[in-house]
Structures are given as C-alpha cells and as structure tokens.
C-alpha positions as CSV (number, residue, x, y, z in Angstrom):
1,M,0.0,0.1,-0.1
2,A,1.4,3.4,-1.1
3,D,2.0,6.1,1.4
4,S,-0.5,8.8,1.1
5,T,1.1,11.0,3.5
6,P,2.1,14.3,1.5
7,Q,5.6,15.1,1.7
8,L,6.7,18.2,4.0
9,R,7.9,21.0,2.2
10,V,9.6,24.2,3.0
11,V,9.3,26.9,0.4
12,V,12.1,29.6,-0.1
13,G,12.0,32.8,-2.4
14,V,15.1,33.1,-4.1
15,D,16.2,36.1,-6.3
16,G,19.8,35.8,-6.0
17,S,20.1,38.9,-3.4
18,E,21.9,38.5,-0.3
19,P,18.7,38.4,2.1
20,S,17.3,35.6,-0.3
21,K,20.4,33.7,0.3
22,H,20.4,34.0,3.8
23,A,16.7,32.8,3.5
24,L,18.0,29.7,1.6
25,E,20.4,28.9,4.3
26,W,17.4,29.0,6.9
27,G,15.5,27.1,4.5
28,R,18.2,24.1,4.3
29,F,18.1,24.1,8.2
30,T,14.4,24.0,8.6
31,A,13.9,21.4,6.0
32,R,16.7,19.3,7.4
33,T,15.2,19.6,11.2
34,M,11.7,18.9,9.8
35,G,13.0,16.0,7.5
36,A,11.1,18.0,4.6
37,R,11.9,18.6,1.0
38,L,13.3,22.3,0.2
39,E,11.6,24.1,-2.7
40,A,13.6,27.1,-3.9
41,V,11.2,29.4,-6.2
42,S,12.5,32.0,-8.4
43,V,9.9,34.1,-10.3
44,W,10.2,36.2,-13.8
45,R,8.0,38.4,-15.4
46,M,8.1,40.1,-18.9
47,P,9.0,43.6,-18.6
48,A,5.9,46.2,-19.3
49,T,8.2,47.9,-21.9
50,A,8.5,44.7,-24.0
51,A,5.1,44.9,-25.1
52,M,5.7,48.5,-26.6
53,A,8.7,47.0,-28.6
54,P,8.0,47.1,-32.4
55,V,9.5,43.7,-32.7
56,A,9.4,41.1,-29.8
57,P,13.0,40.2,-29.1
58,L,13.3,36.4,-30.5
59,E,16.2,35.4,-28.3
60,L,15.0,36.6,-25.0
61,D,14.5,33.5,-22.8
62,L,13.5,34.9,-19.3
63,E,12.4,31.8,-18.1
64,G,15.7,29.9,-18.9
65,Y,17.7,32.6,-17.6
66,T,15.9,32.8,-14.2
67,A,16.3,28.8,-14.0
68,K,20.1,29.3,-14.6
69,A,20.4,31.9,-12.2
70,L,18.1,29.8,-9.6
71,H,20.5,27.0,-10.0
72,A,23.7,29.1,-9.7
73,T,22.3,30.6,-6.5
74,V,21.5,27.2,-4.9
75,T,24.6,25.6,-5.7
76,E,26.4,28.7,-4.3
77,V,24.6,28.5,-0.9
78,L,23.7,24.8,-0.7
79,G,26.7,23.4,-2.5
80,E,26.7,20.7,-5.3
81,S,25.2,17.8,-3.2
82,P,22.8,19.6,-0.6
83,E,22.2,17.3,2.3
84,V,18.3,18.0,2.0
85,P,16.3,17.1,-1.1
86,V,15.9,20.2,-3.1
87,R,13.4,21.1,-6.0
88,E,14.0,24.3,-8.0
89,I,10.9,25.9,-9.3
90,V,10.6,28.9,-11.6
91,G,7.4,30.6,-12.0
92,E,6.1,33.6,-14.1
93,G,4.2,36.5,-12.7
94,S,4.0,38.4,-9.5
95,A,6.7,37.2,-7.3
96,A,4.3,37.4,-4.2
97,Q,1.4,35.5,-5.9
98,V,3.9,32.7,-7.4
99,L,5.4,32.2,-3.8
100,L,1.8,32.1,-2.2
101,D,0.5,29.6,-4.7
102,T,3.5,27.3,-4.4
103,A,3.3,27.4,-0.4
104,K,-0.2,26.9,-0.1
105,D,0.0,23.7,1.4
106,A,3.5,23.9,2.5
107,R,4.6,23.7,6.1
108,L,6.7,26.9,6.0
109,L,7.5,29.7,3.5
110,I,10.9,31.5,4.0
111,V,11.7,35.0,2.4
112,G,14.3,37.5,2.8
113,S,13.2,40.8,4.2
114,R,14.0,42.6,0.9
115,G,14.9,41.6,-2.5
116,H,16.6,43.4,-5.5
117,G,13.7,45.8,-5.8
118,G,12.5,48.6,-3.8
119,F,14.1,51.0,-1.3
120,V,16.9,49.4,0.5
121,G,16.3,51.5,3.8
122,L,12.9,50.0,4.1
123,M,12.6,47.0,6.8
124,L,10.0,44.9,4.7
125,G,9.9,44.6,0.9
126,S,6.4,44.2,-1.0
127,V,6.9,40.4,-1.6
128,S,7.8,39.8,1.9
129,S,5.3,41.8,3.3
130,A,2.4,40.1,1.0
131,C,3.6,36.8,1.8
132,A,3.5,37.3,5.4
133,E,-0.2,39.0,5.2
134,H,-1.7,36.6,2.9
135,A,0.0,32.9,3.1
136,K,-1.9,30.0,4.2
137,C,1.0,28.6,5.9
138,P,3.6,30.2,8.6
139,V,6.1,32.5,7.1
140,L,9.6,33.2,8.3
141,V,11.1,36.6,7.2
142,I,14.9,36.6,7.5
143,H,16.5,39.7,8.6
144,G,20.1,40.6,8.7
145,E,22.8,38.2,8.2
146,T,22.5,35.9,11.4
147,P,23.0,32.4,10.3
148,P,20.7,29.5,11.5
149,P,21.9,27.4,14.2
150,P,24.0,24.3,13.9
151,V,21.7,21.2,13.6
152,A,22.5,19.1,16.5
153,A,24.0,15.5,16.1
154,P,21.5,12.8,16.6
155,P,21.9,11.0,20.3
156,A,24.1,8.1,20.2
C-alpha cells in the first residue's frame, strides 16, 4: 500500500539577493530539522516595456535565464550535493503570488526581508510583506545576516 502522506515542504523565495541567500540557508536548516523537502522558487516577469517594442526579441528567454540564475544561487549557497532534497521551481508572474500559490500547502514559507527591488532602507519589501499577510502557512522573514543554528547530532 502506497504512503498517502504528503511530503513536508519548506518553500523559499530566491532572487539572488543576499537576503534571499540567507533565507535559503534558513530553508536548508528548517528542512533538515523537519525532514522536509526544500523548494527554491524564483519568479520572472516580462517587462512592461517589452509590449511596446516594435519587434519582440526572439532570443529573449527570461524563464531559462531565471532557471540558470536560480540553480547558480542554490549551488552557491547549498553546494553541489545539498544534504536535503531540493526542488528548483521557476514561475512566471507576480513574485508574491507565485510564492503564495507554491506555498499554499507547505509547512513553511521563508523569504528575505528585502529583494533586489524597492528601497534599500525599508525594513520589509512588498513581496515579503504580501507573503506574511496572505500566506496559508507560517512565514519566516529573514532579517540581517544571522546564520541558522547548527543542527545537533542525533543522540548516540
């Protein structure tokens, strides 16, 4: 008989910024602690100005570029062989909405306090704020550079 228990998932928003890299570190810690799968999510959106261009750029592959950038960030932060199962997800549209949709039945959603956009001095970005307000699961917003605690070795 197959196990019908859904896999525990920890979803992390990743845009390559330092806060998102710290969120990914916390995602690894949390997934390892829970025995969950880590899902690293990056989002792309066609720039509004592209619609005004007289000719659509044929070689523009924003989804492919985003997937490569996500993989590079995951590899930089977690290494070539992460100690937790990792699934890389690339979505199109609003970053907040893609994260909310992906995390709707997750155990936890983790985001950095600020991404690449917006005003650097603000404490909470629009994406992290929207996630904290609308997520159906708990949300962890990572501020600063405090690393996650070390994982204790199992008792002997």
